[in-house]
C-alpha positions as CSV (number, residue, x, y, z in Angstrom):
1,M,0.0,0.0,0.0
2,Q,1.4,3.4,-1.0
3,N,1.1,6.9,0.5
4,I,-0.4,5.9,3.8
5,L,-1.7,9.0,5.5
6,V,-3.2,7.5,8.7
7,S,-2.0,4.5,10.8
8,V,-4.8,3.1,13.0
9,C,-3.3,1.3,16.1
10,C,-5.5,-1.3,17.7
11,L,-4.6,-3.0,21.0
12,A,-6.5,-6.2,21.7
13,Y,-6.6,-8.7,24.6
14,N,-9.4,-11.2,25.3
15,Q,-12.1,-9.1,23.6
16,K,-13.8,-11.6,21.4
17,D,-17.2,-10.2,22.2
18,W,-16.3,-6.7,20.9
19,I,-13.3,-7.1,18.5
20,Q,-15.5,-7.5,15.4
21,K,-17.4,-4.3,16.0
22,C,-14.1,-2.5,16.6
23,L,-12.6,-3.7,13.4
24,D,-15.8,-3.2,11.4
25,G,-15.9,0.4,12.5
26,V,-12.3,1.0,11.6
27,L,-12.6,-0.7,8.2
28,S,-15.8,1.1,7.3
29,Q,-14.1,4.5,7.1
30,R,-14.8,6.4,3.9
31,C,-11.7,8.4,3.0
32,D,-10.1,10.1,0.0
33,F,-6.7,8.8,1.3
34,S,-5.1,5.4,2.2
35,Y,-4.9,4.2,5.8
36,E,-3.4,1.1,7.4
37,V,-4.5,-0.8,10.5
38,I,-1.9,-2.2,12.9
39,I,-3.3,-4.7,15.4
40,H,-1.4,-5.9,18.5
41,D,-3.0,-8.9,20.2
42,D,-1.5,-9.4,23.6
43,Y,-1.6,-13.2,23.6
44,S,-5.4,-13.6,23.8
45,T,-6.7,-16.9,25.0
46,D,-10.5,-16.5,24.3
47,G,-10.6,-16.6,20.5
48,T,-9.8,-12.9,19.9
49,R,-6.6,-13.8,18.1
50,E,-8.3,-16.1,15.7
51,I,-10.9,-13.5,14.8
52,I,-8.1,-11.0,14.1
53,K,-6.4,-13.5,11.9
54,E,-9.6,-13.9,9.9
55,Y,-9.8,-10.2,9.3
56,H,-6.1,-10.1,8.3
57,Q,-6.8,-12.8,5.7
58,K,-9.7,-10.7,4.3
59,Y,-7.7,-7.4,4.2
60,P,-4.0,-8.4,3.9
61,D,-3.1,-5.2,2.2
62,K,-4.6,-3.0,4.9
63,I,-4.1,-4.9,8.1
64,S,-0.7,-5.7,9.8
65,L,-0.5,-7.9,12.8
66,I,1.8,-8.0,15.9
67,L,1.3,-11.4,17.6
68,P,3.7,-11.9,20.5
69,E,4.0,-15.4,21.9
70,S,3.6,-14.2,25.5
71,N,1.6,-11.6,27.3
72,Q,3.4,-8.2,27.0
73,Y,1.3,-6.2,29.5
74,S,2.5,-8.4,32.4
75,Q,6.1,-7.6,31.3
76,D,5.5,-3.8,31.4
77,V,6.0,-3.6,27.6
78,D,4.3,-0.6,25.9
79,M,2.3,-2.3,23.2
80,F,1.1,1.0,21.7
81,D,4.7,2.1,21.3
82,R,5.3,-1.1,19.3
83,C,2.4,-0.3,17.0
84,V,3.7,3.3,16.4
85,S,7.2,2.0,15.8
86,I,6.1,0.2,12.6
87,A,3.5,2.8,11.5
88,T,4.1,4.7,8.3
89,G,1.2,7.2,8.4
90,K,1.6,11.0,8.9
91,Y,-1.1,10.7,11.6
92,I,-1.9,8.1,14.3
93,A,-5.4,7.1,15.3
94,W,-6.2,4.7,18.2
95,C,-9.1,2.3,18.8
96,E,-8.8,-0.5,21.4
97,G,-10.4,-3.9,20.8
98,D,-13.4,-3.2,23.0
99,D,-14.2,0.2,21.6
100,E,-16.1,1.1,18.5
101,W,-16.0,3.8,15.8
102,T,-19.6,4.7,14.8
103,D,-19.0,7.5,12.3
104,P,-17.7,6.3,8.9
105,S,-16.4,9.8,8.1
106,K,-14.4,10.1,11.4
107,L,-10.9,9.9,9.9
108,Q,-11.8,12.1,6.9
109,K,-13.2,14.9,9.1
110,Q,-10.2,14.8,11.4
111,V,-7.6,14.7,8.7
112,D,-9.3,17.6,6.9
113,Y,-9.0,19.6,10.1
114,M,-5.3,18.7,10.8
115,E,-4.3,19.4,7.2
116,N,-5.7,22.9,7.5
117,H,-4.3,23.5,11.0
118,P,-0.6,22.7,11.1
119,E,-0.4,24.1,14.7
120,C,-2.7,21.4,15.9
121,S,-0.9,18.4,17.5
122,L,-4.0,16.3,18.3
123,V,-7.7,16.4,17.6
124,Y,-10.4,14.5,19.4
125,T,-14.2,14.3,19.3
126,N,-17.2,13.5,21.4
127,A,-18.2,10.0,22.2
128,D,-20.9,7.9,23.9
129,F,-19.8,6.1,27.1
130,Y,-21.3,2.7,27.9
131,I,-21.2,2.3,31.7
132,E,-21.3,-1.4,32.6
133,R,-22.0,-1.0,36.3
134,Q,-25.2,1.0,35.5
135,N,-26.0,-0.7,32.2
136,R,-26.6,2.6,30.5
137,I,-25.1,4.9,27.9
138,E,-24.0,8.5,28.6
139,H,-24.5,10.2,25.3
140,N,-22.0,12.8,24.2
141,A,-20.1,12.3,27.4
142,L,-17.5,15.0,26.8
143,T,-20.1,17.8,26.7
144,S,-22.9,16.3,28.9
145,G,-21.1,17.1,32.1
146,F,-20.2,13.5,32.7
147,I,-16.5,14.1,32.5
148,H,-14.2,17.1,32.4
149,S,-11.7,17.3,29.6
150,P,-8.5,19.4,30.2
151,K,-7.8,22.5,28.0
152,N,-4.0,22.8,28.3
153,F,-0.8,21.1,29.5
154,K,-0.9,22.3,33.1
155,E,-4.5,21.4,33.6
156,H,-4.0,17.9,32.2
157,L,-0.8,17.4,34.3
158,L,-2.8,18.4,37.4
159,R,-6.1,16.6,36.9
160,A,-5.3,13.7,34.5
161,G,-8.6,14.4,32.7
162,H,-10.2,12.3,30.0
163,L,-9.8,13.0,26.3
164,A,-11.5,10.0,24.8
165,P,-8.4,8.4,23.3
166,L,-10.5,6.2,21.0
167,T,-11.4,9.3,19.1
168,W,-7.8,10.7,18.7
169,L,-5.9,11.6,15.7
170,F,-2.4,13.0,16.3
171,R,0.8,13.8,14.4
172,R,3.2,10.8,14.4
173,K,6.3,13.1,14.3
174,L,5.3,14.5,17.7
175,Y,5.0,11.1,19.4
176,V,7.6,10.5,22.1
177,P,8.7,6.8,22.3
178,N,8.2,5.0,25.6
179,T,9.6,1.5,25.7
180,K,8.4,0.9,29.3
181,R,4.6,1.0,29.7
182,D,3.2,3.7,31.9
183,V,0.2,3.0,34.0
184,D,-1.9,5.2,31.7
185,W,-0.2,5.6,28.4
186,S,-2.9,7.8,27.0
187,Y,-2.2,10.3,29.7
188,S,1.5,10.4,28.7
189,I,0.7,10.8,25.0
190,A,-1.8,13.6,25.6
191,L,0.8,15.5,27.8
192,D,3.3,15.4,24.9
193,M,0.7,16.6,22.5
194,F,-0.4,19.5,24.8
195,A,3.3,20.5,25.3
196,Q,4.1,20.5,21.5
197,G,1.0,22.1,19.9
198,D,-2.7,22.8,20.1
199,V,-5.1,20.1,21.2
200,H,-8.5,20.7,19.6
201,F,-11.9,19.3,20.3
202,L,-14.4,18.7,17.4
203,D,-17.9,18.5,18.8
204,Y,-19.4,15.7,17.0
205,N,-19.9,12.1,18.0
206,T,-17.7,9.4,16.4
207,A,-17.4,6.5,18.8
208,T,-18.6,4.4,21.7
209,Y,-16.3,3.9,24.7
210,R,-16.9,1.1,27.2
211,I,-16.3,1.5,30.9
212,F,-16.1,-1.9,32.6
213,N,-16.6,-2.6,36.3
214,E,-12.9,-3.5,36.6
215,S,-10.1,-1.9,34.6
216,V,-6.7,-0.3,35.3
217,S,-8.2,3.2,36.0
218,N,-11.5,1.9,37.3
219,S,-10.5,-0.6,40.0
220,K,-12.7,-2.2,42.6
221,T,-9.9,-2.7,45.1
222,I,-8.1,-0.1,47.3
223,R,-4.8,-1.7,46.5
224,S,-5.2,-1.3,42.7
225,L,-6.4,2.3,43.2
226,L,-3.2,3.1,45.1
227,K,-1.1,1.3,42.5
228,F,-2.7,3.4,39.8
229,G,-2.1,6.6,41.8
230,K,1.6,5.7,42.3
231,G,1.8,5.1,38.5
232,L,0.4,8.6,37.8
233,I,2.9,10.1,40.2
234,Q,5.7,8.5,38.3
235,I,4.4,9.9,35.0
236,K,4.0,13.4,36.5
237,E,7.6,13.3,37.9
238,K,8.8,12.4,34.5
239,Y,6.9,15.2,32.8
240,F,8.0,17.8,35.5
241,L,11.5,17.2,34.1
242,R,10.6,16.7,30.4
243,Y,8.8,20.1,30.2
244,S,10.3,22.0,33.1
245,Q,10.2,25.1,30.9
246,L,6.4,25.1,30.9
247,L,6.1,25.0,34.7
248,T,7.2,27.2,37.6
249,S,8.5,25.6,40.8
250,E,5.3,26.6,42.6
251,E,3.1,24.9,39.9
252,T,5.2,21.8,40.1
253,S,4.9,21.7,43.9
254,A,1.1,22.3,43.8
255,I,0.6,19.5,41.3
256,R,2.7,17.1,43.3
257,Y,0.8,18.0,46.5
258,H,-2.6,17.6,44.9
259,T,-1.8,14.2,43.5
260,Y,-0.3,12.7,46.7
261,L,-3.2,13.9,48.7
262,K,-5.7,12.4,46.2
263,Y,-4.5,8.9,46.9
264,L,-3.5,9.4,50.5
265,P,-6.7,7.8,51.9
266,A,-5.9,4.6,50.0
267,A,-2.4,4.6,51.4
268,I,-3.7,5.1,54.9
269,C,-6.1,2.1,54.5
270,L,-3.2,-0.1,53.4
271,N,-0.7,1.5,55.9
272,D,1.7,2.3,53.1
273,R,4.2,4.1,55.4
274,E,6.5,5.4,52.6
275,Y,3.6,7.0,50.8
276,I,2.2,8.4,54.0
277,A,5.6,9.8,55.1
278,K,6.0,11.6,51.7
279,S,2.5,13.0,52.0
280,C,3.2,14.3,55.5
281,E,6.3,16.0,54.2
282,L,4.3,17.8,51.5
283,L,1.6,18.7,54.1
284,E,4.2,20.2,56.4
285,F,5.7,22.2,53.6
286,A,2.2,23.6,52.9
287,N,1.8,24.4,56.6
288,K,-1.0,21.9,57.1
289,T,0.3,21.0,60.6
290,L,-3.1,19.9,61.9
291,L,-3.5,17.3,59.1
292,V,-0.1,15.9,59.9
293,Y,-1.0,15.3,63.5
294,I,-4.3,13.7,62.5
295,I,-2.4,11.3,60.2
296,K,0.2,10.7,62.9
297,Y,-2.6,9.5,65.3
298,R,-4.7,7.9,62.6
299,N,-5.0,4.6,64.3
300,V,-6.1,6.1,67.6
301,L,-8.7,8.1,65.7
302,M,-9.8,5.0,63.8
303,I,-9.3,6.8,60.5
304,P,-8.3,3.6,58.6
305,I,-11.5,1.9,59.7
306,I,-13.6,4.9,58.7
307,L,-11.9,5.2,55.3
308,K,-12.3,1.5,54.5
309,L,-16.1,1.8,55.3
310,L,-16.3,4.8,52.9
311,Y,-14.5,2.9,50.2
312,R,-16.8,0.0,50.7
313,L,-19.8,2.2,50.2
314,K,-18.3,3.2,46.9
315,G,-17.9,-0.4,45.9
316,R,-14.2,-0.8,46.7
317,R,-12.8,-3.4,49.0
């Protein structure tokens, strides 16, 4: 295939119930340019890989496969990075195996915008969110008030908001390789795009995103929640250094403080002393002496018990 303009990266793992809708949505795109589809199957065992191979046989000139012989996620390998490393398109699009593109003109509209706006690094759109826990669909979730999407680098670094990655189209030349998988690789990529150009929202609906009861960022356990929080902290520390010219020392301190305190209740429940000590250090620097004393006497005040009950009410154990 010649003159590829867009490379669509698809990550799949044990998603046999959704992978066909995902690939049908990608392959139904109506464009006046050529695009390729790169699928990374992370050693699925439920039949997903066999379905992917069938699609490859039907579309051998459009689909490329990455089929490792062991699970890469468990080895902290960045599978998305592997897809991008063999991509040839000017632009990268993303659709995971349990997501679905519902607008056949999605890529065409986004490419048209990017071609006319060279200052734009990434463009994204609205989407419907299927929420498994409630068995309902939140229509146009990015404008309905359901989620808050960040508007710039500093806001995204602070809040780690949601930008519906399944709707993204971004410039491949701005992608920063990351051989070791971050806990949330979409967060890292969006930070790079915010730092290097304009990130633009197109307010039309192109996809359906599924929120499952248990996922990396939507965990049922306190332990997994804290693990995710620590992963976000690692990402933020990396980006404090990578784009230090975009932040003042006060802004860096404020973001660090906000993030540590957000996951401090989970650390208290699990008695993670290292995390608690770092949080107290930040509290003392912010002159929050009373909070430091409360944390110091947390067991006497039965704070871990109270926090565990509150988490349980939210469905976390």
